[in-house]
Backbone as CSV, one residue per row, in Angstrom:
resi,resn,N_x,N_y,N_z,CA_x,CA_y,CA_z,C_x,C_y,C_z
1,MET,107.819,103.096,96.460,106.738,104.048,96.197,107.310,105.411,95.789
2,ASP,108.472,105.400,95.143,109.042,106.661,94.670,108.184,107.244,93.548
3,LYS,108.537,108.440,93.102,107.807,109.205,92.099,106.522,109.801,92.653
4,MET,106.389,109.819,93.972,105.246,110.493,94.587,105.531,111.978,94.608
5,LYS,104.454,112.764,94.508,104.556,114.214,94.557,103.634,114.722,95.645
6,GLY,104.002,115.846,96.246,103.149,116.419,97.266,103.514,117.867,97.529
7,ILE,102.789,118.448,98.484,103.039,119.820,98.916,103.187,119.787,100.437
8,VAL,104.269,120.354,100.922,104.522,120.370,102.371,103.524,121.328,103.019
9,ASP,102.723,120.795,103.939,101.748,121.609,104.656,102.389,122.261,105.872
10,ARG,103.088,121.428,106.682,103.683,121.972,107.914,104.625,120.941,108.529
11,PHE,105.418,121.445,109.461,106.294,120.603,110.263,105.754,120.598,111.691
12,GLU,105.724,119.427,112.316,105.271,119.285,113.706,106.293,118.434,114.449
13,GLY,107.266,119.080,115.067,108.293,118.331,115.796,109.093,117.457,114.848
14,GLU,109.032,116.151,115.052,109.782,115.198,114.217,108.993,114.742,112.995
15,ILE,107.830,115.345,112.766,106.929,114.934,111.684,106.771,116.063,110.677
16,VAL,106.695,115.700,109.403,106.332,116.649,108.355,104.999,116.168,107.777
17,VAL,104.073,117.094,107.572,102.766,116.772,107.005,102.789,117.198,105.541
18,ILE,102.579,116.220,104.649,102.621,116.472,103.214,101.273,116.119,102.602
19,GLU,100.735,117.057,101.811,99.479,116.804,101.106,99.797,116.077,99.805
20,ILE,99.221,114.887,99.660,99.411,114.078,98.458,98.033,113.753,97.899
21,ASN,97.765,114.246,96.698,96.456,114.031,96.059,95.304,114.429,96.975
22,GLY,95.452,115.553,97.663,94.391,116.070,98.513,94.292,115.427,99.882
23,VAL,95.183,114.493,100.198,95.145,113.786,101.484,96.402,114.139,102.279
24,MET,96.216,114.553,103.534,97.349,114.872,104.406,97.964,113.583,104.936
25,GLN,99.295,113.457,104.799,99.999,112.284,105.289,101.200,112.724,106.113
26,ASP,101.476,111.981,107.179,102.601,112.279,108.064,103.806,111.434,107.681
27,PHE,104.982,112.066,107.694,106.242,111.387,107.429,107.256,111.849,108.462
28,SER,108.271,111.039,108.673,109.359,111.409,109.561,110.205,112.490,108.907
29,ASN,110.631,113.476,109.712,111.541,114.515,109.204,112.829,113.915,108.657
30,SER,113.178,112.712,109.097,114.444,112.105,108.683,114.490,111.787,107.194
31,ILE,113.322,111.746,106.525,113.324,111.466,105.086,113.018,112.727,104.272
32,VAL,113.251,113.886,104.882,113.055,115.169,104.195,114.420,115.842,104.058
33,GLU,114.748,116.242,102.833,116.020,116.930,102.590,116.082,118.225,103.397
34,PRO,117.256,118.590,103.896,117.405,119.880,104.573,117.029,121.014,103.612
35,GLY,116.401,122.041,104.140,116.027,123.190,103.320,114.592,123.157,102.823
36,VAL,113.934,121.993,102.894,112.525,121.917,102.489,111.705,122.744,103.470
37,GLN,110.773,123.533,102.946,109.962,124.425,103.773,108.476,124.188,103.527
38,ALA,107.660,124.629,104.477,106.210,124.569,104.298,105.841,125.332,103.034
39,GLY,104.968,124.747,102.229,104.541,125.361,100.978,105.304,124.861,99.769
40,ASP,106.417,124.168,99.994,107.204,123.654,98.879,106.497,122.484,98.197
41,SER,106.623,122.421,96.876,106.255,121.216,96.132,107.435,120.270,96.267
42,VAL,107.140,119.014,96.576,108.210,118.043,96.803,107.963,116.764,96.015
43,ASN,109.051,116.068,95.714,108.996,114.760,95.064,109.739,113.774,95.949
44,LEU,109.260,112.545,95.989,109.956,111.485,96.717,110.949,110.843,95.752
45,ILE,112.235,111.053,96.020,113.298,110.551,95.149,114.257,109.725,95.994
46,ASN,114.389,108.456,95.641,115.282,107.540,96.376,115.012,107.571,97.875
47,GLY,113.729,107.607,98.237,113.343,107.541,99.643,113.437,108.845,100.412
48,LYS,113.738,109.952,99.722,113.835,111.268,100.378,112.899,112.253,99.700
49,TRP,112.232,113.082,100.500,111.427,114.172,99.960,112.341,115.344,99.647
50,VAL,112.346,115.766,98.380,113.188,116.877,97.944,112.319,117.931,97.255
51,THR,112.721,119.183,97.395,111.972,120.282,96.785,112.069,120.201,95.271
52,ASN,110.932,120.358,94.616,110.889,120.506,93.168,110.871,122.013,92.930
53,GLU,112.049,122.554,92.640,112.214,124.014,92.539,111.272,124.620,91.505
54,ALA,111.171,124.003,90.336,110.354,124.558,89.251,108.880,124.589,89.645
55,GLU,108.377,123.491,90.215,106.966,123.456,90.619,106.692,124.413,91.769
56,THR,107.620,124.501,92.712,107.443,125.416,93.843,107.368,126.855,93.341
57,GLU,108.273,127.228,92.427,108.293,128.585,91.881,107.006,128.874,91.108
58,SER,106.578,127.931,90.282,105.362,128.098,89.492,104.143,128.238,90.399
59,ARG,104.071,127.394,91.422,102.942,127.422,92.359,102.912,128.746,93.132
60,THR,104.073,129.208,93.571,104.171,130.466,94.304,103.711,131.627,93.427
61,LYS,104.134,131.630,92.173,103.751,132.688,91.234,102.237,132.697,91.019
62,LYS,101.639,131.511,90.829,100.188,131.415,90.627,99.433,131.924,91.852
63,LEU,99.915,131.554,93.041,99.248,131.996,94.266,99.320,133.512,94.419
64,LYS,100.484,134.093,94.086,100.617,135.556,94.167,99.672,136.242,93.191
65,GLU,99.556,135.691,91.976,98.645,136.258,90.980,97.205,136.187,91.474
66,LEU,96.832,135.053,92.048,95.471,134.909,92.588,95.212,135.922,93.693
67,MET,96.190,136.080,94.587,96.020,137.032,95.690,95.902,138.463,95.160
68,ASN,96.720,138.803,94.159,96.642,140.138,93.568,95.286,140.371,92.935
69,ASN,94.743,139.361,92.259,93.413,139.497,91.635,92.308,139.658,92.671
70,VAL,92.462,138.969,93.788,91.452,139.054,94.854,91.442,140.471,95.442
71,TRP,92.615,141.078,95.619,92.711,142.371,96.292,92.569,143.561,95.343
72,GLU,92.534,143.315,94.025,92.335,144.438,93.099,90.907,144.932,93.198
73,GLU,90.754,146.250,93.015,89.409,146.811,93.097,88.817,147.014,91.723
């Protein structure tokens, strides 16, 4: 089931919660690359969740722009 994409919602002990297509799913921390953080866009590659740097950066930039627009007067 590789080629899955998701967004890391949070870590809970030995579990990581990843949003995939709008659905929260729990996975073992053992299949998450070190350095992955909540909010990261991730891809499942060879059985491991790894950060997609480009998507994470793009998503972060879009969120900052949205927040700036919300707070502008």
